[in-house]
NUZA-304279 format. One record per residue: x negated, y negated, z of N, C-alpha, C, O in turn. Coordinates in steps of 0.1 Angstrom, whole numbers, plus 5000, padded with zeros to 4 digits. Last residue first. Layout:
BEGIN
XYZXYZXYZXYZ
...
This chain:
BEGIN
422031347558422231387571423331487572423631537583
423331137532422231197539422731237553423531177559
426231237512425531137520424431207528424431337530
426431337478426531367492425731267500424631227496
428131157453426831207458426931227473427531147480
430231077439430531187447429231247453429131357457
431530747432430330837433430730947442431330927453
434530717413433730687425432630797427432830907423
435330587382434930707390434130667402433230587401
438030467362436930447372436630577379437530657382
438630537328439030567342437830537351436730587349
439930477297438930437306439430457320440430417324
440530617266441030617280439830587289438830657289
441230527234440230527244440830517258441530417261
441930677203442530627216441430637226440730737228
441430607170440730647182441430587194441630467195
441630717136442330657148441630707161441230817162
441330717103440430707115441230637126441430517126
443130747083441930827082441030817095440030887096
444130417084444430547078443030627077442130577072
443230297117443430267102443630407096443230507102
443030177150443630267140443530207126443830087124
442430187185442130117172442530217161442230337163
443730147218443430227206443030127195443230007195
443730217254443830137242443530217230443130327230
444330237288444430317275444630217264445530127264
442730227320443430167309443430257297442630347296
443030287356442330277343443130207332444130137335
444130367379443430237379442630217366441630147366
445730587376444330617380443430487379442230497379
448030477368448030547380446630577385446430587397
447230397342447430297352447430357366446930297376
447230647329446030567330446130467341445230447349
449930717331449030797338447630717340447030727350
451030517314451330517328450430597336450030557347
449930607289449530477295449830467310449030407318
451330847287449930847287449330717293448430717301
454030747285453630827296452130827298451630817309
453830617260454230537272453830617285453330557294
453230827243452230727246452530647258451630597265
455630987246454331037248453330937252452530947261
458130887238457830877253456330917255455830887266
459130917213458630787217458330777231458230657236
460131147202460831097213460430957217461130877223
460431207166459631177178460531117189461531047187
461531257142461831357152461131317166461331397175
460631047127462131047129462431147140463431127148
457830867139458330987133459830997137460330957148
456730667154456630657139457230777132457130787120
458530527181457930647175457830617160458730557154
459530427212459030377199458230487193457230537200
460330497237461330517226460830457213461630447204
458330267255459130387255460130377243460530277239
455330127239456630107246457530237245457430307235
453030147226453030207239454430187246454530227258
453430027201453230167201453330227215453630347217
453729767194454729817203454529967205455430037210
452029667176452129587188453029657198453129617210
452129857155450929827161451029757174450329787184
454229917139454329967153453129927161453029957172
453729847113454829777120455029817134455829757142
451530017106451329877109452429807116452229717124
451330337122452030247112451830097116451930067127
448230477129449430417135450030317125449330237119
447130757109447030637116448330577121449430637118
447031007096447530887089447330757096447430657089
443831147109445231147104445631017098444830937094
441531207122441431167108442831167101442931187089
440831107156441331197146441331127132441131007131
439731107190439631057176440131157166440031277168
439731007221440331107213440431047199441230957196
437330937245437830897232438431017225437831127224
436730827277437230937270437830887257438830817257
434530707300435130677287435430797279434630877276
434530657334434630757323435230687311436230617312
432330457353433630487348433430587337432430607331
430830277380430730387371432130417366433130417374
431430017391430030057389429930177379429030177371
433829807378433629937383432129977381431729967369
435729517383434429567378434129697385434029697397
439029417375438129487384436829527377436929577365
440929327358440229227366439129287375438429207381
440529567333441429457338440629357346439629297340
437529687339438829737335439829637342440029637354
434229667331435329597336436629657330436729667318
431429867342432529847332433729767338434129797350
428929957351429329817352430429787342430229687334
428630227327428130157339428530017339428529947328
430130527316429930387314429530327328430130357338
429630847302429630767314429430617310428530587301
431931007279430630937282430830867295431930827299
433431237257433331187270431931117272430931177267
435631307231434231257234434231197248435131107250
437231527210437231467223435831437227435031527228
438631517177437531527186437731457199438431357200
440331677151440531597164439331627172438931737175
441031707117440031717128440331627139440731507137
443231657103442531787100441531817111441131927113
446431517112444931527114444431657110445031757113
449131447111448431507099446931517100446231537090
450231357133449931257123449131317111448631237103
450331577149451631547142451431437132452231417123
447731557160448131677152449331647143449431677131
448031317174447031327164447431447154447331427142
449931397193450231287184449331297172449731277160
448431587207449531627199450031527189450431557178
446531417219446131517210447231567201447131577189
448231267236447431197226446931297215446931267203
449431467252450231377244449431317233449931307222
447131567265447831647255448731567246448931597235
446531347281445531377270446231467260446031457248
448731357299448431237291447531267279447831227268
448631617310449831577302449431457293449831457281
446131607323446431707312447531667303447431667291
446731407341445731377331445931477320445731447308
448631547357449031427350448031387339448431347328
446931757367448131787359448631657351448931677339
444931617381444631697370445831727361445731727349
444531317394445631417393445431497380445731447369
441431247410442531217401443531327402443431417411
438031167417439431187422440431157412440431047406
435431327398436031207404437431247409438031347405
432231467391433631487394434131357399433331267404
430031317366430431367379431831397380432731357372
428531387335429731327342429931397355430031517356
426531507321426131437333427331377341427131317351
427431607297427331697308426931627321427031697332
429731477276428531427284428431517296429231507305
430931647247431031617261429631567267428631607262
432631687223431431607224431431557238431731447241
434331927203433931887217432631807216431731847210
436931937180435531917182435331867197436031777201
439032137161438932077174437432067178436732167178
440732137132439432167137439332077150439431957149
443832287124443132167129441832207135441732307143
444832527117445132417108444332287112444232197104
444732747132443532717124443732587116442832557108
446832627158446132737152444832697145444032607150
448432447170448032417156447332537150447232537138
449032557196450032487188449732477173450632497165
446732687205448032767205449032697196449832757189
445032467204444732587196446032677195446232727184
446232297223446132257209445932377200446432387189
445832447247447232417242447232377227448032427219
443032427247443732567246445132547241445632627233
442732157250442332217237442932357236443132407225
443632127276444332067265444032127252444832147243
441732277290443132327290443932257279444732327273
439532117284439532257279440932307280441332387271
440131887298440131887284440132027278440732047267
439931977325441231927320441231927305442231967299
437232037325438232147327439532107323440332187317
436231777322436031877311436931997313437332057303
436731657346437531617335437331707323438231727315
437231807376436231797365437031767352437831847348
438231637406438531717394437331707385436531607385
439431587439438331597430438631687418439231787420
442731437440441731537445440631537435440831507423
445231207451444231247441443231347448442931327460
448531287464447131237466446131297455446231407451
451231227442450431327449449031257452448531187444
453530957445452531027438451731117447451531087459
456831027461455530947460454431027452454531147453
459431127438458631137450457431057449456931027438
462631147423461231087423460631097437461331067447
464331377411464131327425462731267426461831337431
464131397383465431397389465431347404466331287408
461431377378462331277371463631277378464331167380
460431587393460031447397460931347390461231247397
461531797379461931777393461531637397462331577405
460131767355461631747355462031717369462931637372
457531827364457831697358459331667358459731557362
457932097371457531997382457831857377458231767384
458432207346459432207356459132107367460132037372
455932167335457032097329458232097339458931997340
454432347350454032197350455232117345455532007351
455632587345455632537358455332387359455932317367
455032607318456432597322456532547336457432467339
452232627319452832507313454332497317454832377319
451932877332451332747338452032627333452432537340
453033047313453633037327453132907334453932847340
451433007291452832977290453432957304454132867307
449033107302449132967297450532927297450932817301
449633367306449233287318449433137314449833057322
449933447280451033457289450833367301451733297305
447233417271448333337265449533337274450233237275
446033607287445633467288446733377283447033277288
447133847278447433807292447033657294447733587301
446033847252447533827254447833787268448733697270
443333887258443733767251445233747253445633627254
443334137271442934017279443433897272443933797278
446034377267444734317263444534177270445534107273
448634447276447434507281446134437278445234447286
451934347285450734337276449534397283449434387296
453934377303453934467292452634457284452334547276
453934177322453834317327453734417316453334537318
454333947308453033967314452834107319451734157320
457033957301456033987291454634017297453934097291
458033877326458334017321457334057310456834167310
457033617327456633707337456933857333456133947335
458333507304456833517305456433617315455433687313
460933517313460533597301459033607301458533717298
460933337334461233477336460833567325460233667327
460333097320459433147330459633297333458733377335
462533077303461133097297460233147308459433237305
464533027322464533147314463233177307462833297307
463632777332463732897341463733027333463133127337
464032637309462732647314462632767324461632847324
466832637306466032697296464532727301463932827298
467432487331467832627329467032697318466532807320
466332227327465832317338466232457335465432547338
467532067308466332147304465932247315465132337312
469631937320469932037310468732127306468932237302
468131757336468931857342469331967333469332087336
467031597316466131677325466931787332466431897333
469331477306468531557298467631647306467531767303
470031317329470931417324470131517315470431637316
467831147330468031237341469031357337468831467341
468131017306466931097308467131197319466731307318
470530877312470530977301469331067302469431187300
469730707332470730807335470730917324470931037327
467930547318467430627329468430737332468030857335
469730427300468730517295468130607306467930727304
471230277317471930387310470930487305471130607304
469630067325469830177334470530297328470330407333
467529967297468729967305468830087314468230197312
464329837298465129947294466429957303466229947315
462629627304463929597302464829707297465929687292
459929667305460629657318462129637317462829617327
459129667279458929797286459729787300460029897305
459329407271460429497268460329627275461329687277
458629147293458029267287459129367284459929407293
460328837285459928947294459429067286459729087275
459028607261460028657270459428767279458228787279
456528627243457928607239458828677249459428777247
453728437253454428567254455928557252456528477259
451828247231452928247241453628387241453928437231
448528367224449928317220450828327232450728407241
445628247242446428357236447828297232448128177235
442228147248443628117244444328237238443728317231
440428187274440528257261442028237257442828317261
438327987294439728007289439628077275438928037266
436627977323436528017309437828057304438428147309
435127797349436427837343436227857328435727767321
433327817379433327807364434627867359435127967363
432727657409433627747401433527717386433627597382
429627657425430627587418431427687410430927787405
427327747438428627767445429727687438430727647445
425127757422425327637430426627637437427127527443
425427987408424427987419424527867428424127867439
429028007403427628007398426727997410427227997422
431928217401431128117409429628127405429028237404
434828227379433628287386432828177393433228057392
437628317361437128237372435928307378435928417382
439228317330438228387339437628287349437328177345
442428347317441528257324440528337332441028427341
444128367288443528447298442428367304441428327297
446628117282445228167280445028277291445628277302
448627867266448527997273447228057271446628047260
449927527270448927627265449027757273449427757284
451527227261451527357268450627457262450527467249
449526927258450427027253450427147262449527167270
449326627278448826717268449926817264451126787265
449826477300449626407288449226497276448926447265
450126677320451226577317451026507304452026467297
449026997309448626867314449826767311450326777300
449527337316450027217310449527097317449527087329
449527697312448827567316449527447309449927457297
450028017321450727907314450127777320450227757332
448028297315448428187324448928077316448428037305
447328577307448328497301448928387310450028387313
445728687336446228717323447328617319448228597327
442828597352444328567352444828587338444528507329
440128757367440828727354442328707357443028787363
437228677385438628707385439228667372438828567365
433928827388434828717383436328767383436628887382
432828977418433028977404434028857400434728807409
431128797446431928907439432028887424431428807418
430228597460429228707457429928817450429228917447
432428427463431128377457430128477453429328467444
435628527453434428567462433128517456432828547445
438728387453437428397446436328417455436128337464
441028337466440528477467439228487460438528597462
441528077460441328107474440728247475439928277484
442028087433440828017437440528047452439328057456
444428237433443228297427441928227432440928287434
446128057446445828187452444528247447443728297454
446227857426445827827440445427957447444327957454
447227987402445827937403445427917418444327957421
449928047401448928157404447528107407446728177413
453027917411451727897405450828017409450928067421
456128107407455228027415453828017408453528107400
455827927378456527927390456728067396457528147389
453227757360454027867363454727847376454327767384
451327567352452727537349453727657353454827657349
448527427364449227557364450727527363451327467372
447227197368447427237354448327367353448827397342
446727187394447827097389448127127375449127087370
444427337399445827397402446927317396448027367394
442427147392442727257382444127317386444827347376
442826807396442826937402443227047393444327037386
440726587378442126637378442026777385441226857382
438226497374438826467387440226527388440826517399
438726467340437726457351438426417364439126317364
440626437320440626557328439726547340439926627350
440226197308441526217315441426337324442226347334
437826237295437826147306439126167314439126147327
438626407273437826457284437826377296437926427308
442126387264440726337263439926387275440526407286
444026677255443726557264442326517263441426597261
444626927245445126807239445026687247445926597246
443427157253444627107261445226987255446326937259
441527177234442527287235443727237242444827267239
439926957239440626957226441727067227442827037222
438827027264439726907263440526907250441726877250
437427257256438427267267439427147265440627167266
435627167237436627267233437727277243438927297239
433926997250434926937241436027037237437126997235
433727117285433227087271434327037262435527027266
433826937316434327037307433627017293433026907291
433826867352433326847338433926957329434427057334
435126887375434026797375433426777361432726677359
438426917385437526937373436426837373436626717373
438727027419438926937408437926957397436927007399
438127187440438927247430439227147419440027187410
436327087458437727077462438627127451439827117452
433827117446434127207457435627197461436127297467
434627087411434027037423434427137434435227227432
434227317382435027247393434127187404433027247407
434127327347433527357360434127267370434427147367
435127487316435227377326434527417339434427537341
435527567282434927587294435027467303435127347298
436727727253437027627263436427657276436727767282
434427827228435227867239435527757249434527697254
432627717211434027697208434927747219436127717218
429727527221430527647222431927617218432527507221
428427297224428127377211429027497210429127557200
428927207248429627147237429427217224430127187214
427127327264428527377265429227317253430227387248
424827177259424827317255426227367255426627447246
425426927270425226937255425327087251425927117240
427926857292426726947290426526977276427427037270
429426627314429226677301427926757300427026727307
429226597341430526607336430526647321431526707316
426426827352427126697349428426717343428926827340
426027047379426227037365426926907362427926867369
């Protein structure tokens, strides 16, 4: 590819391509303009020399780039040319058919300091552990009461509700035990996501009754995949409960298979798309950027932990959680990679 390419110059996305030694062999006008440097000044400049981070991330990324693999994404990379301006971008690196590295920059705003989610004081952790300790006794009482109640009811519907109470108390107790004495995550096991969703909908029916219409829109072709059913139940229940508390009249759960889906920097052959949609009030505008941070809530009575936990569960499964919202229409989208469970021959 020449140092200039007429087709590339028609694009507004900053693009560059490298020589085999990692130097810039060419770029479009958008790339030079974005860095604030003339195009001629960039030719022959080693791309890693633009990396202004400490330690730099570009050299390692270029070394890891697989000619036959997926593109690599570097999030919010800090770049600077000595004659230009400081810039921040999500950088995509890929290899073309001629074994040259292609660079695509998606400019972003400078990140304002450290991630607030990582800066919660240790006093908060101590407070949460204290709260967990105080909750164990009431939960033990609930479990005992549920067991006594189970011996007195005769009809099937009542026994099912008692079983649901007993199961949920057990799950909450396990969560508190994990908070008080953190242990390594449990190994993932094959699960049916629709079984997880049915348990969540049973909880929603018990919580909201007839006040909310619950809609199922399931893809029956979804295979089983490895995961933690209890953690996923908690994550989805948090999302559904948020929808109910936001005044939703209808909550729908929609599952679909996605092929060749990129989650973060990884490309997955098969993935689950789970959408939890509602017609409630939506996410307040002033919380749009911080809704996944711990202790951030749009309700005076809210703990602000539900969405943070849901996002953590998504990350534990190598997935992602995102949302779009306006009054009357909010959709949280959970993306989870799925490994094929087809039996091998022989």
